[in-house]
Biopython code that builds the backbone (N, CA, C, O; Angstrom):
import numpy as np
from Bio.PDB.StructureBuilder import StructureBuilder

atoms = [
    (1, "MET", "N", (85.320, -115.959, -192.403)),
    (1, "MET", "CA", (85.860, -116.010, -193.889)),
    (1, "MET", "C", (84.626, -116.190, -194.790)),
    (1, "MET", "O", (83.782, -117.045, -194.520)),
    (2, "ILE", "N", (84.521, -115.390, -195.852)),
    (2, "ILE", "CA", (83.485, -115.440, -196.847)),
    (2, "ILE", "C", (83.786, -116.655, -197.782)),
    (2, "ILE", "O", (84.914, -116.812, -198.249)),
    (3, "LYS", "N", (82.778, -117.492, -198.039)),
    (3, "LYS", "CA", (82.944, -118.566, -198.992)),
    (3, "LYS", "C", (82.668, -118.082, -200.366)),
    (3, "LYS", "O", (81.885, -117.145, -200.524)),
    (4, "ASP", "N", (83.325, -118.724, -201.493)),
    (4, "ASP", "CA", (83.107, -118.305, -202.849)),
    (4, "ASP", "C", (81.651, -118.473, -203.246)),
    (4, "ASP", "O", (81.159, -117.665, -204.034)),
    (5, "LEU", "N", (80.998, -119.378, -202.795)),
    (5, "LEU", "CA", (79.503, -119.555, -203.176)),
    (5, "LEU", "C", (78.669, -118.347, -202.866)),
    (5, "LEU", "O", (77.728, -118.017, -203.588)),
    (6, "GLU", "N", (79.040, -117.650, -201.724)),
    (6, "GLU", "CA", (78.196, -116.486, -201.384)),
    (6, "GLU", "C", (78.274, -115.388, -202.329)),
    (6, "GLU", "O", (77.428, -114.495, -202.280)),
    (7, "PHE", "N", (79.283, -115.368, -203.251)),
    (7, "PHE", "CA", (79.364, -114.425, -204.362)),
    (7, "PHE", "C", (78.677, -114.923, -205.616)),
    (7, "PHE", "O", (78.616, -114.219, -206.624)),
    (8, "GLY", "N", (78.175, -116.102, -205.551)),
    (8, "GLY", "CA", (77.425, -116.657, -206.727)),
    (8, "GLY", "C", (78.221, -116.964, -207.924)),
    (8, "GLY", "O", (77.756, -116.891, -209.062)),
    (9, "CYS", "N", (79.507, -117.331, -207.635)),
    (9, "CYS", "CA", (80.380, -117.809, -208.735)),
    (9, "CYS", "C", (81.423, -118.727, -208.091)),
    (9, "CYS", "O", (81.547, -118.820, -206.870)),
    (10, "GLU", "N", (82.127, -119.366, -208.935)),
    (10, "GLU", "CA", (83.116, -120.334, -208.506)),
    (10, "GLU", "C", (84.292, -119.751, -207.804)),
    (10, "GLU", "O", (84.865, -120.321, -206.875)),
    (11, "ASN", "N", (84.608, -118.665, -208.257)),
    (11, "ASN", "CA", (85.963, -117.977, -207.743)),
    (11, "ASN", "C", (85.669, -116.667, -207.283)),
    (11, "ASN", "O", (85.233, -115.849, -208.093)),
    (12, "ALA", "N", (85.865, -116.318, -205.963)),
    (12, "ALA", "CA", (85.615, -115.047, -205.481)),
    (12, "ALA", "C", (86.393, -113.904, -206.143)),
    (12, "ALA", "O", (85.925, -112.768, -206.218)),
    (13, "ASP", "N", (87.614, -114.247, -206.625)),
    (13, "ASP", "CA", (88.395, -113.234, -207.272)),
    (13, "ASP", "C", (87.723, -112.778, -208.618)),
    (13, "ASP", "O", (87.919, -111.637, -209.038)),
    (14, "SER", "N", (86.954, -113.645, -209.270)),
    (14, "SER", "CA", (86.359, -113.125, -210.610)),
    (14, "SER", "C", (85.208, -112.255, -210.296)),
    (14, "SER", "O", (84.803, -111.440, -211.125)),
    (15, "ALA", "N", (84.616, -112.406, -209.032)),
    (15, "ALA", "CA", (83.359, -111.515, -208.711)),
    (15, "ALA", "C", (83.870, -110.024, -208.624)),
    (15, "ALA", "O", (83.120, -109.101, -208.943)),
    (16, "VAL", "N", (85.047, -109.822, -208.224)),
    (16, "VAL", "CA", (85.552, -108.500, -207.934)),
    (16, "VAL", "C", (86.583, -108.039, -208.941)),
    (16, "VAL", "O", (87.118, -106.939, -208.800)),
    (17, "SER", "N", (86.886, -108.854, -209.971)),
    (17, "SER", "CA", (87.984, -108.440, -210.822)),
    (17, "SER", "C", (87.628, -107.548, -211.809)),
    (17, "SER", "O", (88.551, -107.003, -212.413)),
    (18, "TYR", "N", (86.306, -107.234, -212.153)),
    (18, "TYR", "CA", (85.805, -106.351, -213.166)),
    (18, "TYR", "C", (85.843, -105.034, -212.422)),
    (18, "TYR", "O", (85.402, -104.946, -211.276)),
    (19, "CYS", "N", (86.408, -103.934, -213.120)),
    (19, "CYS", "CA", (86.387, -102.680, -212.597)),
    (19, "CYS", "C", (84.989, -102.001, -212.698)),
    (19, "CYS", "O", (84.074, -102.443, -213.392)),
    (20, "TYR", "N", (84.929, -100.947, -211.976)),
    (20, "TYR", "CA", (83.687, -100.068, -212.077)),
    (20, "TYR", "C", (83.296, -99.816, -213.506)),
    (20, "TYR", "O", (82.109, -99.706, -213.813)),
    (21, "PHE", "N", (84.212, -99.727, -214.340)),
    (21, "PHE", "CA", (83.948, -99.435, -215.731)),
    (21, "PHE", "C", (82.992, -100.293, -216.355)),
    (21, "PHE", "O", (82.146, -99.849, -217.131)),
    (22, "PHE", "N", (83.093, -101.593, -216.030)),
    (22, "PHE", "CA", (82.133, -102.598, -216.637)),
    (22, "PHE", "C", (80.787, -102.403, -216.138)),
    (22, "PHE", "O", (79.855, -102.417, -216.942)),
    (23, "GLY", "N", (80.567, -102.211, -214.821)),
    (23, "GLY", "CA", (79.387, -101.927, -214.157)),
    (23, "GLY", "C", (78.679, -100.680, -214.761)),
    (23, "GLY", "O", (77.465, -100.718, -214.958)),
    (24, "ALA", "N", (79.403, -99.595, -215.052)),
    (24, "ALA", "CA", (78.912, -98.373, -215.662)),
    (24, "ALA", "C", (78.370, -98.726, -217.091)),
    (24, "ALA", "O", (77.279, -98.334, -217.506)),
    (25, "TYR", "N", (79.193, -99.462, -217.757)),
    (25, "TYR", "CA", (78.907, -99.842, -219.230)),
    (25, "TYR", "C", (77.518, -100.710, -219.170)),
    (25, "TYR", "O", (76.635, -100.512, -220.003)),
    (26, "CYS", "N", (77.391, -101.634, -218.183)),
    (26, "CYS", "CA", (76.134, -102.451, -218.136)),
    (26, "CYS", "C", (75.047, -101.616, -217.871)),
    (26, "CYS", "O", (74.008, -101.818, -218.500)),
    (27, "ALA", "N", (75.104, -100.635, -216.981)),
    (27, "ALA", "CA", (73.971, -99.867, -216.560)),
    (27, "ALA", "C", (73.564, -98.913, -217.832)),
    (27, "ALA", "O", (72.379, -98.731, -218.109)),
    (28, "LEU", "N", (74.522, -98.377, -218.509)),
    (28, "LEU", "CA", (74.146, -97.560, -219.650)),
    (28, "LEU", "C", (73.581, -98.275, -220.795)),
    (28, "LEU", "O", (72.763, -97.754, -221.553)),
    (29, "TYR", "N", (74.048, -99.550, -220.924)),
    (29, "TYR", "CA", (73.749, -100.308, -222.086)),
    (29, "TYR", "C", (72.216, -100.478, -222.114)),
    (29, "TYR", "O", (71.624, -100.555, -223.191)),
    (30, "GLY", "N", (71.614, -100.533, -221.006)),
    (30, "GLY", "CA", (70.212, -100.720, -220.956)),
    (30, "GLY", "C", (69.315, -99.601, -221.273)),
    (30, "GLY", "O", (68.096, -99.765, -221.326)),
    (31, "ILE", "N", (69.944, -98.341, -221.508)),
    (31, "ILE", "CA", (69.189, -97.161, -221.921)),
    (31, "ILE", "C", (68.899, -97.155, -223.419)),
    (31, "ILE", "O", (69.803, -97.290, -224.243)),
    (32, "LYS", "N", (67.500, -96.979, -223.782)),
    (32, "LYS", "CA", (67.157, -97.149, -225.109)),
    (32, "LYS", "C", (67.757, -95.905, -225.861)),
    (32, "LYS", "O", (67.812, -94.827, -225.268)),
    (33, "ASP", "N", (68.194, -96.024, -227.114)),
    (33, "ASP", "CA", (68.647, -95.028, -228.038)),
    (33, "ASP", "C", (69.861, -94.322, -227.353)),
    (33, "ASP", "O", (70.126, -93.159, -227.656)),
    (34, "ASN", "N", (70.558, -94.968, -226.487)),
    (34, "ASN", "CA", (71.882, -94.414, -225.911)),
    (34, "ASN", "C", (73.101, -94.789, -226.753)),
    (34, "ASN", "O", (73.292, -95.962, -227.073)),
    (35, "ILE", "N", (73.899, -93.837, -227.102)),
    (35, "ILE", "CA", (75.240, -94.150, -227.733)),
    (35, "ILE", "C", (76.160, -94.008, -226.565)),
    (35, "ILE", "O", (76.088, -93.061, -225.782)),
    (36, "ILE", "N", (77.091, -95.051, -226.467)),
    (36, "ILE", "CA", (78.053, -95.000, -225.358)),
    (36, "ILE", "C", (79.415, -94.684, -225.986)),
    (36, "ILE", "O", (79.849, -95.292, -226.964)),
    (37, "VAL", "N", (80.057, -93.693, -225.361)),
    (37, "VAL", "CA", (81.447, -93.286, -225.794)),
    (37, "VAL", "C", (82.393, -93.692, -224.668)),
    (37, "VAL", "O", (82.233, -93.177, -223.561)),
    (38, "LEU", "N", (83.392, -94.601, -224.879)),
    (38, "LEU", "CA", (84.221, -95.067, -223.925)),
    (38, "LEU", "C", (85.440, -94.154, -223.985)),
    (38, "LEU", "O", (86.123, -94.212, -225.008)),
    (39, "HIS", "N", (85.821, -93.250, -222.932)),
    (39, "HIS", "CA", (87.004, -92.451, -223.022)),
    (39, "HIS", "C", (88.042, -93.266, -222.379)),
    (39, "HIS", "O", (88.178, -93.256, -221.156)),
    (40, "THR", "N", (88.751, -93.944, -223.128)),
    (40, "THR", "CA", (89.702, -94.993, -222.671)),
    (40, "THR", "C", (90.649, -95.400, -223.583)),
    (40, "THR", "O", (90.447, -95.199, -224.781)),
    (41, "PRO", "N", (91.741, -95.989, -223.164)),
    (41, "PRO", "CA", (92.625, -96.711, -224.101)),
    (41, "PRO", "C", (91.976, -97.893, -224.763)),
    (41, "PRO", "O", (90.966, -98.394, -224.269)),
    (42, "SER", "N", (92.508, -98.346, -225.841)),
    (42, "SER", "CA", (91.885, -99.416, -226.609)),
    (42, "SER", "C", (91.825, -100.729, -225.839)),
    (42, "SER", "O", (90.946, -101.563, -226.056)),
    (43, "GLY", "N", (92.821, -100.891, -224.901)),
    (43, "GLY", "CA", (92.839, -102.194, -224.179)),
    (43, "GLY", "C", (91.625, -102.301, -223.326)),
    (43, "GLY", "O", (90.974, -103.345, -223.272)),
    (44, "CYS", "N", (91.301, -101.179, -222.628)),
    (44, "CYS", "CA", (90.105, -101.268, -221.696)),
    (44, "CYS", "C", (88.708, -101.429, -222.590)),
    (44, "CYS", "O", (87.762, -102.122, -222.215)),
    (45, "GLN", "N", (88.732, -100.767, -223.678)),
    (45, "GLN", "CA", (87.650, -100.900, -224.712)),
    (45, "GLN", "C", (87.338, -102.316, -225.062)),
    (45, "GLN", "O", (86.224, -102.834, -224.984)),
    (46, "ARG", "N", (88.574, -102.955, -225.505)),
    (46, "ARG", "CA", (88.399, -104.399, -225.863)),
    (46, "ARG", "C", (87.963, -105.319, -224.811)),
    (46, "ARG", "O", (87.235, -106.286, -225.037)),
    (47, "ARG", "N", (88.408, -105.012, -223.685)),
    (47, "ARG", "CA", (88.091, -105.859, -222.409)),
    (47, "ARG", "C", (86.538, -105.802, -222.074)),
    (47, "ARG", "O", (85.862, -106.795, -221.803)),
    (48, "ILE", "N", (86.058, -104.449, -222.135)),
    (48, "ILE", "CA", (84.691, -104.323, -221.855)),
    (48, "ILE", "C", (83.760, -104.956, -222.815)),
    (48, "ILE", "O", (82.753, -105.561, -222.445)),
    (49, "LEU", "N", (84.138, -104.797, -224.162)),
    (49, "LEU", "CA", (83.258, -105.407, -225.232)),
    (49, "LEU", "C", (83.409, -106.880, -225.265)),
    (49, "LEU", "O", (82.473, -107.571, -225.668)),
    (50, "TYR", "N", (84.505, -107.402, -224.874)),
    (50, "TYR", "CA", (84.684, -108.842, -224.742)),
    (50, "TYR", "C", (83.792, -109.387, -223.526)),
    (50, "TYR", "O", (83.053, -110.360, -223.677)),
    (51, "LEU", "N", (83.894, -108.776, -222.447)),
    (51, "LEU", "CA", (83.124, -109.176, -221.338)),
    (51, "LEU", "C", (81.623, -108.949, -221.602)),
    (51, "LEU", "O", (80.825, -109.811, -221.233)),
    (52, "TRP", "N", (81.230, -107.913, -222.177)),
    (52, "TRP", "CA", (79.790, -107.848, -222.642)),
    (52, "TRP", "C", (79.321, -108.909, -223.520)),
    (52, "TRP", "O", (78.206, -109.410, -223.381)),
    (53, "SER", "N", (80.132, -109.257, -224.404)),
    (53, "SER", "CA", (79.898, -110.330, -225.363)),
    (53, "SER", "C", (79.519, -111.622, -224.675)),
    (53, "SER", "O", (78.631, -112.375, -225.073)),
    (54, "MET", "N", (80.277, -111.811, -223.601)),
    (54, "MET", "CA", (80.055, -113.063, -222.751)),
    (54, "MET", "C", (78.697, -113.006, -222.011)),
    (54, "MET", "O", (78.119, -114.058, -221.741)),
    (55, "HIS", "N", (78.143, -111.737, -221.657)),
    (55, "HIS", "CA", (77.066, -111.613, -220.768)),
    (55, "HIS", "C", (75.712, -111.470, -221.687)),
    (55, "HIS", "O", (74.618, -111.842, -221.263)),
    (56, "ASP", "N", (75.887, -110.923, -222.923)),
    (56, "ASP", "CA", (74.745, -110.582, -223.709)),
    (56, "ASP", "C", (74.453, -111.591, -224.708)),
    (56, "ASP", "O", (75.285, -111.801, -225.592)),
    (57, "ASN", "N", (73.368, -112.236, -224.667)),
    (57, "ASN", "CA", (73.039, -113.300, -225.577)),
    (57, "ASN", "C", (72.074, -112.800, -226.672)),
    (57, "ASN", "O", (71.680, -113.608, -227.513)),
    (58, "SER", "N", (71.672, -111.515, -226.710)),
    (58, "SER", "CA", (70.769, -111.005, -227.737)),
    (58, "SER", "C", (71.551, -110.668, -228.976)),
    (58, "SER", "O", (72.781, -110.673, -228.965)),
    (59, "ASN", "N", (70.794, -110.354, -230.120)),
    (59, "ASN", "CA", (71.413, -110.007, -231.301)),
    (59, "ASN", "C", (71.273, -108.582, -231.557)),
    (59, "ASN", "O", (71.454, -108.086, -232.669)),
    (60, "GLU", "N", (70.918, -107.868, -230.415)),
    (60, "GLU", "CA", (70.808, -106.373, -230.602)),
    (60, "GLU", "C", (72.214, -105.753, -230.604)),
    (60, "GLU", "O", (73.181, -106.234, -230.014)),
    (61, "PHE", "N", (72.211, -104.649, -231.326)),
    (61, "PHE", "CA", (73.489, -103.858, -231.248)),
    (61, "PHE", "C", (73.309, -102.467, -230.597)),
    (61, "PHE", "O", (72.388, -101.694, -230.859)),
    (62, "LYS", "N", (74.259, -102.258, -229.757)),
    (62, "LYS", "CA", (74.202, -100.818, -229.071)),
    (62, "LYS", "C", (75.493, -100.154, -229.556)),
    (62, "LYS", "O", (76.570, -100.745, -229.476)),
    (63, "ALA", "N", (75.376, -98.935, -230.053)),
    (63, "ALA", "CA", (76.517, -98.217, -230.506)),
    (63, "ALA", "C", (77.460, -97.928, -229.279)),
    (63, "ALA", "O", (77.112, -97.269, -228.298)),
    (64, "THR", "N", (78.710, -98.509, -229.459)),
    (64, "THR", "CA", (79.636, -98.327, -228.416)),
    (64, "THR", "C", (80.875, -97.779, -229.178)),
    (64, "THR", "O", (81.419, -98.427, -230.072)),
    (65, "LEU", "N", (81.249, -96.672, -228.816)),
    (65, "LEU", "CA", (82.544, -96.063, -229.551)),
    (65, "LEU", "C", (83.566, -95.871, -228.416)),
    (65, "LEU", "O", (83.267, -96.005, -227.229)),
    (66, "SER", "N", (84.781, -95.550, -228.860)),
    (66, "SER", "CA", (85.920, -95.300, -228.032)),
    (66, "SER", "C", (86.856, -94.258, -228.505)),
    (66, "SER", "O", (87.030, -94.155, -229.720)),
    (67, "THR", "N", (87.451, -93.510, -227.729)),
    (67, "THR", "CA", (88.393, -92.494, -228.094)),
    (67, "THR", "C", (89.766, -93.172, -228.264)),
    (67, "THR", "O", (90.663, -92.534, -228.815)),
    (68, "ASN", "N", (89.972, -94.353, -227.850)),
    (68, "ASN", "CA", (91.256, -95.109, -228.076)),
    (68, "ASN", "C", (92.367, -94.285, -227.711)),
    (68, "ASN", "O", (93.173, -93.970, -228.587)),
    (69, "LEU", "N", (92.527, -93.862, -226.433)),
    (69, "LEU", "CA", (93.621, -93.046, -226.093)),
    (69, "LEU", "C", (94.930, -93.776, -226.148)),
    (69, "LEU", "O", (95.004, -94.992, -225.971)),
    (70, "ILE", "N", (95.999, -92.978, -226.406)),
    (70, "ILE", "CA", (97.328, -93.463, -226.524)),
    (70, "ILE", "C", (98.219, -92.702, -225.445)),
    (70, "ILE", "O", (97.746, -91.746, -224.830)),
    (71, "ASP", "N", (99.377, -93.100, -225.253)),
    (71, "ASP", "CA", (100.213, -92.475, -224.254)),
    (71, "ASP", "C", (100.305, -91.034, -224.553)),
    (71, "ASP", "O", (100.198, -90.273, -223.592)),
    (72, "LYS", "N", (100.480, -90.551, -225.684)),
    (72, "LYS", "CA", (100.624, -89.147, -226.070)),
    (72, "LYS", "C", (99.331, -88.291, -225.626)),
    (72, "LYS", "O", (99.452, -87.149, -225.185)),
    (73, "ASP", "N", (98.132, -88.905, -225.771)),
    (73, "ASP", "CA", (96.955, -88.264, -225.371)),
    (73, "ASP", "C", (96.928, -88.143, -223.878)),
    (73, "ASP", "O", (96.550, -87.068, -223.413)),
    (74, "VAL", "N", (97.262, -89.055, -223.113)),
    (74, "VAL", "CA", (97.190, -88.895, -221.673)),
    (74, "VAL", "C", (98.195, -87.978, -221.148)),
    (74, "VAL", "O", (97.935, -87.346, -220.124)),
    (75, "ILE", "N", (99.412, -87.827, -221.790)),
    (75, "ILE", "CA", (100.428, -86.820, -221.443)),
    (75, "ILE", "C", (100.001, -85.469, -221.706)),
    (75, "ILE", "O", (100.032, -84.614, -220.821)),
    (76, "PHE", "N", (99.587, -85.223, -222.927)),
    (76, "PHE", "CA", (99.175, -83.948, -223.466)),
    (76, "PHE", "C", (97.789, -83.496, -223.261)),
    (76, "PHE", "O", (97.466, -82.338, -223.525)),
    (77, "GLY", "N", (96.965, -84.354, -222.806)),
    (77, "GLY", "CA", (95.496, -84.110, -222.578)),
    (77, "GLY", "C", (94.617, -84.668, -223.552)),
    (77, "GLY", "O", (94.914, -84.717, -224.746)),
    (78, "THR", "N", (93.520, -85.098, -223.069)),
    (78, "THR", "CA", (92.584, -85.870, -223.846)),
    (78, "THR", "C", (91.246, -85.117, -224.233)),
    (78, "THR", "O", (90.322, -85.641, -224.854)),
    (79, "GLU", "N", (91.275, -83.828, -223.781)),
    (79, "GLU", "CA", (89.980, -83.075, -223.970)),
    (79, "GLU", "C", (89.615, -82.848, -225.513)),
    (79, "GLU", "O", (88.483, -82.980, -225.977)),
    (80, "VAL", "N", (90.702, -82.502, -226.194)),
    (80, "VAL", "CA", (90.494, -82.289, -227.736)),
    (80, "VAL", "C", (90.093, -83.556, -228.395)),
    (80, "VAL", "O", (89.286, -83.479, -229.321)),
    (81, "LYS", "N", (90.559, -84.722, -228.031)),
    (81, "LYS", "CA", (90.276, -85.913, -228.722)),
    (81, "LYS", "C", (88.762, -86.304, -228.328)),
    (81, "LYS", "O", (88.022, -86.814, -229.169)),
    (82, "LEU", "N", (88.366, -86.060, -227.105)),
    (82, "LEU", "CA", (87.048, -86.407, -226.669)),
    (82, "LEU", "C", (86.078, -85.426, -227.304)),
    (82, "LEU", "O", (84.984, -85.835, -227.694)),
    (83, "LYS", "N", (86.413, -84.205, -227.422)),
    (83, "LYS", "CA", (85.489, -83.276, -228.124)),
    (83, "LYS", "C", (85.299, -83.600, -229.525)),
    (83, "LYS", "O", (84.160, -83.534, -229.988)),
    (84, "ARG", "N", (86.404, -83.987, -230.352)),
    (84, "ARG", "CA", (86.291, -84.352, -231.802)),
    (84, "ARG", "C", (85.482, -85.577, -231.784)),
    (84, "ARG", "O", (84.618, -85.653, -232.658)),
    (85, "MET", "N", (85.595, -86.553, -230.955)),
    (85, "MET", "CA", (84.944, -87.847, -230.967)),
    (85, "MET", "C", (83.424, -87.533, -230.764)),
    (85, "MET", "O", (82.609, -88.152, -231.448)),
    (86, "LEU", "N", (83.027, -86.647, -229.904)),
    (86, "LEU", "CA", (81.597, -86.228, -229.621)),
    (86, "LEU", "C", (80.982, -85.585, -230.751)),
    (86, "LEU", "O", (79.828, -85.853, -231.084)),
    (87, "GLU", "N", (81.753, -84.686, -231.400)),
    (87, "GLU", "CA", (81.171, -84.017, -232.680)),
    (87, "GLU", "C", (80.920, -85.039, -233.680)),
    (87, "GLU", "O", (79.831, -85.081, -234.252)),
    (88, "ASP", "N", (81.967, -85.975, -233.963)),
    (88, "ASP", "CA", (81.738, -86.956, -234.955)),
    (88, "ASP", "C", (80.531, -87.921, -234.666)),
    (88, "ASP", "O", (79.746, -88.326, -235.522)),
    (89, "THR", "N", (80.508, -88.197, -233.462)),
    (89, "THR", "CA", (79.488, -89.226, -232.996)),
    (89, "THR", "C", (78.088, -88.444, -233.165)),
    (89, "THR", "O", (77.157, -89.126, -233.594)),
    (90, "LEU", "N", (77.874, -87.284, -232.916)),
    (90, "LEU", "CA", (76.599, -86.546, -233.006)),
    (90, "LEU", "C", (76.206, -86.406, -234.439)),
    (90, "LEU", "O", (75.033, -86.488, -234.802)),
    (91, "ARG", "N", (77.306, -86.171, -235.325)),
    (91, "ARG", "CA", (77.055, -86.166, -236.808)),
    (91, "ARG", "C", (76.666, -87.430, -237.436)),
    (91, "ARG", "O", (75.838, -87.418, -238.346)),
    (92, "ARG", "N", (77.209, -88.549, -237.015)),
    (92, "ARG", "CA", (77.050, -89.815, -237.657)),
    (92, "ARG", "C", (75.986, -90.688, -237.160)),
    (92, "ARG", "O", (75.424, -91.470, -237.928)),
    (93, "TYR", "N", (75.636, -90.591, -235.763)),
    (93, "TYR", "CA", (74.699, -91.498, -235.129)),
    (93, "TYR", "C", (73.381, -90.812, -234.638)),
    (93, "TYR", "O", (73.394, -89.672, -234.173)),
    (94, "LYS", "N", (72.306, -91.517, -234.756)),
    (94, "LYS", "CA", (71.107, -90.918, -234.336)),
    (94, "LYS", "C", (70.697, -91.579, -232.875)),
    (94, "LYS", "O", (70.381, -92.767, -232.801)),
    (95, "GLY", "N", (70.724, -90.833, -231.886)),
    (95, "GLY", "CA", (70.333, -91.286, -230.629)),
    (95, "GLY", "C", (69.721, -90.189, -229.722)),
    (95, "GLY", "O", (69.822, -89.011, -230.066)),
    (96, "ASN", "N", (69.123, -90.515, -228.641)),
    (96, "ASN", "CA", (68.539, -89.531, -227.754)),
    (96, "ASN", "C", (69.572, -89.094, -226.599)),
    (96, "ASN", "O", (69.404, -88.122, -225.863)),
    (97, "LEU", "N", (70.548, -89.879, -226.568)),
    (97, "LEU", "CA", (71.415, -89.758, -225.529)),
    (97, "LEU", "C", (72.955, -90.164, -225.789)),
    (97, "LEU", "O", (73.186, -91.248, -226.325)),
    (98, "VAL", "N", (73.871, -89.419, -225.463)),
    (98, "VAL", "CA", (75.268, -89.844, -225.670)),
    (98, "VAL", "C", (75.817, -89.930, -224.153)),
    (98, "VAL", "O", (75.722, -88.951, -223.413)),
    (99, "SER", "N", (76.340, -91.026, -223.763)),
    (99, "SER", "CA", (76.818, -91.230, -222.502)),
    (99, "SER", "C", (78.375, -91.420, -222.561)),
    (99, "SER", "O", (78.845, -92.118, -223.459)),
    (100, "ILE", "N", (79.133, -90.864, -221.700)),
    (100, "ILE", "CA", (80.593, -90.923, -221.751)),
    (100, "ILE", "C", (81.001, -91.640, -220.418)),
    (100, "ILE", "O", (80.573, -91.305, -219.314)),
    (101, "ILE", "N", (81.845, -92.626, -220.642)),
    (101, "ILE", "CA", (82.338, -93.338, -219.423)),
    (101, "ILE", "C", (83.942, -93.273, -219.426)),
    (101, "ILE", "O", (84.554, -93.720, -220.397)),
    (102, "THR", "N", (84.550, -92.770, -218.441)),
    (102, "THR", "CA", (85.904, -92.594, -218.394)),
    (102, "THR", "C", (86.448, -93.767, -217.818)),
    (102, "THR", "O", (85.760, -94.500, -217.107)),
    (103, "SER", "N", (87.732, -94.012, -218.096)),
    (103, "SER", "CA", (88.415, -95.185, -217.305)),
    (103, "SER", "C", (89.492, -94.623, -216.562)),
    (103, "SER", "O", (89.598, -93.402, -216.438)),
    (104, "CYS", "N", (90.407, -95.534, -215.993)),
    (104, "CYS", "CA", (91.423, -95.042, -215.134)),
    (104, "CYS", "C", (92.344, -93.973, -215.672)),
    (104, "CYS", "O", (92.631, -92.954, -215.044)),
    (105, "ALA", "N", (92.819, -94.299, -216.971)),
    (105, "ALA", "CA", (93.800, -93.493, -217.652)),
    (105, "ALA", "C", (93.568, -92.019, -217.694)),
    (105, "ALA", "O", (94.453, -91.269, -217.283)),
    (106, "PRO", "N", (92.377, -91.519, -218.187)),
    (106, "PRO", "CA", (92.152, -90.098, -217.970)),
    (106, "PRO", "C", (91.902, -89.546, -216.569)),
    (106, "PRO", "O", (92.178, -88.392, -216.239)),
    (107, "GLU", "N", (91.327, -90.516, -215.730)),
    (107, "GLU", "CA", (91.092, -90.088, -214.327)),
    (107, "GLU", "C", (92.339, -89.914, -213.565)),
    (107, "GLU", "O", (92.440, -88.945, -212.812)),
    (108, "ILE", "N", (93.269, -90.739, -213.688)),
    (108, "ILE", "CA", (94.545, -90.712, -213.005)),
    (108, "ILE", "C", (95.260, -89.370, -213.079)),
    (108, "ILE", "O", (95.817, -88.871, -212.101)),
    (109, "VAL", "N", (95.217, -88.808, -214.292)),
    (109, "VAL", "CA", (95.875, -87.535, -214.655)),
    (109, "VAL", "C", (94.892, -86.347, -214.381)),
    (109, "VAL", "O", (95.263, -85.209, -214.670)),
    (110, "GLY", "N", (93.629, -86.566, -213.826)),
    (110, "GLY", "CA", (92.758, -85.520, -213.380)),
    (110, "GLY", "C", (91.872, -84.971, -214.468)),
    (110, "GLY", "O", (91.412, -83.836, -214.342)),
    (111, "ILE", "N", (91.607, -85.697, -215.520)),
    (111, "ILE", "CA", (90.624, -85.178, -216.471)),
    (111, "ILE", "C", (89.200, -85.580, -216.062)),
    (111, "ILE", "O", (88.894, -86.759, -215.883)),
    (112, "ASP", "N", (88.379, -84.606, -215.927)),
    (112, "ASP", "CA", (86.946, -84.944, -215.486)),
    (112, "ASP", "C", (86.050, -84.943, -216.720)),
    (112, "ASP", "O", (84.849, -85.191, -216.611)),
]
sb = StructureBuilder()
sb.init_structure("model")
sb.init_model(0)
sb.init_chain("A")
sb.init_seg("    ")
for serial, (resi, resn, name, xyz) in enumerate(atoms, 1):
    if name == "N":
        sb.init_residue(resn, " ", resi, " ")
    sb.init_atom(name, np.array(xyz, "f"), 0.0, 1.0, " ", f" {name:<3s}", serial, name[0])
structure = sb.get_structure()
């Protein structure tokens, strides 16, 4: 049996309760001049930004945007919404890289 302390936290469940989405966000956050687009419903976006605020003690701001998908988007397709978001992002923000992270909602319905 694995003890909780081996995970470096008080509760083993908390060590695995963050989805891969948060890990991807953390990795991309470290890239200079990177604009992050979260292709996700607003609930996932809020959780990621909340978790990040608990981990980041700096006063630096990293542009993090979201497509804020709703049920209609998932049913009828999210490609158009993502394309418009990227066009708007490229027009408004200056960065050397735009990274897109998808969450479970678009991936479950097979949007790559």
